[in-house]
Every structure is written in C-alpha cells, then in structure tokens.
C-alpha positions as CSV (number, residue, x, y, z in Angstrom):
1,G,0.0,0.0,0.0
2,E,0.8,3.7,0.1
3,I,3.4,5.0,2.5
4,V,2.8,8.5,4.0
5,A,4.1,10.6,6.8
6,T,3.0,13.7,8.6
7,P,5.1,16.9,8.3
8,D,5.7,16.9,12.1
9,A,7.1,13.4,12.1
10,L,9.2,14.0,9.0
11,A,10.6,17.2,10.6
12,L,11.6,15.4,13.8
13,L,13.2,12.6,11.9
14,Q,15.2,15.0,9.7
15,R,16.2,17.2,12.7
16,H,17.8,14.1,14.4
17,G,19.2,12.4,11.3
18,V,16.8,9.4,11.4
19,N,15.8,8.0,8.0
20,A,12.1,7.1,8.0
21,A,12.9,4.0,5.8
22,I,14.8,2.5,8.8
23,L,11.6,2.7,11.0
24,L,9.5,1.3,8.2
25,R,11.9,-1.6,7.8
26,R,11.8,-2.3,11.5
27,H,8.0,-2.2,11.4
28,Q,7.9,-4.5,8.4
29,R,10.2,-7.0,10.1
30,G,8.0,-7.2,13.2
31,D,10.2,-5.1,15.4
32,W,7.4,-3.2,17.1
33,G,9.7,-0.9,19.1
34,E,8.4,0.5,22.4
35,L,5.1,-1.3,22.8
36,S,3.5,-3.1,25.7
37,V,3.2,-6.9,25.7
38,H,-0.6,-6.5,25.0
39,D,0.1,-4.3,21.9
40,R,2.8,-6.7,20.7
41,T,0.4,-9.6,20.9
42,A,-2.3,-7.6,19.1
43,N,0.2,-6.9,16.3
44,D,1.2,-10.6,16.0
45,R,-2.5,-11.4,15.7
46,A,-3.1,-8.6,13.2
47,I,-0.6,-10.2,10.8
48,K,-2.9,-13.2,10.6
49,D,-6.3,-11.5,10.8
50,G,-5.7,-8.4,8.8
51,S,-6.3,-5.8,11.6
52,R,-4.3,-2.6,12.2
53,I,-0.6,-2.9,13.0
54,L,1.1,-0.3,15.2
55,S,4.8,0.3,16.0
56,A,6.3,2.9,18.3
57,Y,9.8,4.2,18.2
58,M,11.5,6.8,20.4
59,V,13.4,9.6,18.6
60,A,15.0,12.2,20.7
61,G,12.7,11.5,23.6
62,K,9.5,11.6,21.5
63,K,7.4,8.7,20.3
64,V,7.0,8.2,16.6
65,W,4.3,5.8,15.5
66,V,4.2,3.7,12.3
67,V,0.6,2.5,11.7
68,T,-0.5,0.1,8.9
69,D,-4.2,0.2,8.2
70,A,-6.3,-2.9,8.5
71,A,-6.4,-5.1,5.5
72,S,-9.1,-4.7,2.8
73,D,-11.9,-7.2,2.5
74,D,-9.6,-9.7,0.9
75,S,-7.7,-9.9,4.2
76,I,-4.4,-9.6,2.3
77,S,-3.8,-6.1,0.9
78,R,-3.4,-3.1,3.1
79,T,-4.0,0.4,1.8
80,S,-1.5,2.5,3.7
81,T,1.1,2.9,6.3
82,C,1.6,6.2,8.0
83,V,4.6,7.6,10.0
84,L,3.3,10.1,12.6
85,M,3.8,11.6,16.0
86,A,2.0,9.8,18.8
87,G,-0.2,12.9,19.5
88,E,-1.4,13.0,15.8
89,Y,-3.2,9.7,15.9
C-alpha cells in the first residue's frame, strides 16, 4: 500500500538524522519498538487476521508511530502505512 508521513514526524526525523525508511523496515520485520506486551500480541495477531498494526519508536525522547491500516476485504492487501507523532493519531 501507500506510505505517507505527517510533516511533524518528518521534521523530527530529519532534525535528528533518522531515516524514515529505517523505521519502516523495523515495522515490516515485526520489530514493534516501544510497545506493551498486549500491543505486541495484538500486532502478532493482526498479521494473521488483517487488523491494524502499530509500532512505536523513540526519537529524541519523542514517540513516533508507524501505523499500517487494517487489510481490505480480501484480508491480504493493506491500503496504507503512516509515520506520525503519537499525538497525531
């Protein structure tokens, strides 16, 4: 699906020399970052059932989220992934 990012998230990453692609690769590999056990379990389940996937990574003391939308009706394809600040969700 489409990959998008909010201006605030991009500005933070750029200010601190963090490439968004690195966070996206971590998210894609199942490295969920700074999540609770409950949220990690939900992500593991989401891979199978097509629900939303959330990762959270700390950048300069601020939490950046990577959110992949729930799968479409075919339970396989996902429409988008967004990189955003935690307060923007």
